[in-house]
C-alpha angles and dihedrals in degrees: 000000000000130000099019093299095146118163115247096026114123108203130155115279117255091247092057093047091049092049091052095045095088091235111118124212114244117241117253118271129050108357090205091065092057097051117088112234115246095005089219091298128145089212121100116272114261122239098260098047095249120134109269109272110242096035090106099024093262131115130211126236113240144163116252110210120207101334116192113290093002113076115197138055117299132183112245146169117240108217104177146339131235135177117231131167094354094307139085125251130189125212105224139176116209140154127239133182108272131188091263099034134289116355125202115226128189116190147145108250133179113267089241089070094054128077131177116255 
């Protein structure tokens, strides 16, 4: 069986593990409204008001729109923000369809190409 789903193993259910992880689900609605600006960070605030990714070792899921050489919308993980040339860029990791299967890409992209999931 796939994914560690072996018969006879008694592990904790996913719901229990998630509840004990310390990561809290965001309430429904606009996720930007639920995130405290700055998050106690000395880094500059990012363009959407979220805490800067990487301050606590976590990333944020996002949609990557039309990255170079891979038109379309791809799921990604926003790792950090930076400000360059008067605009914001996000460092993201995402997968695209490659010639031999999925390919992992890590790149700095303009904030306009990134959307919260």
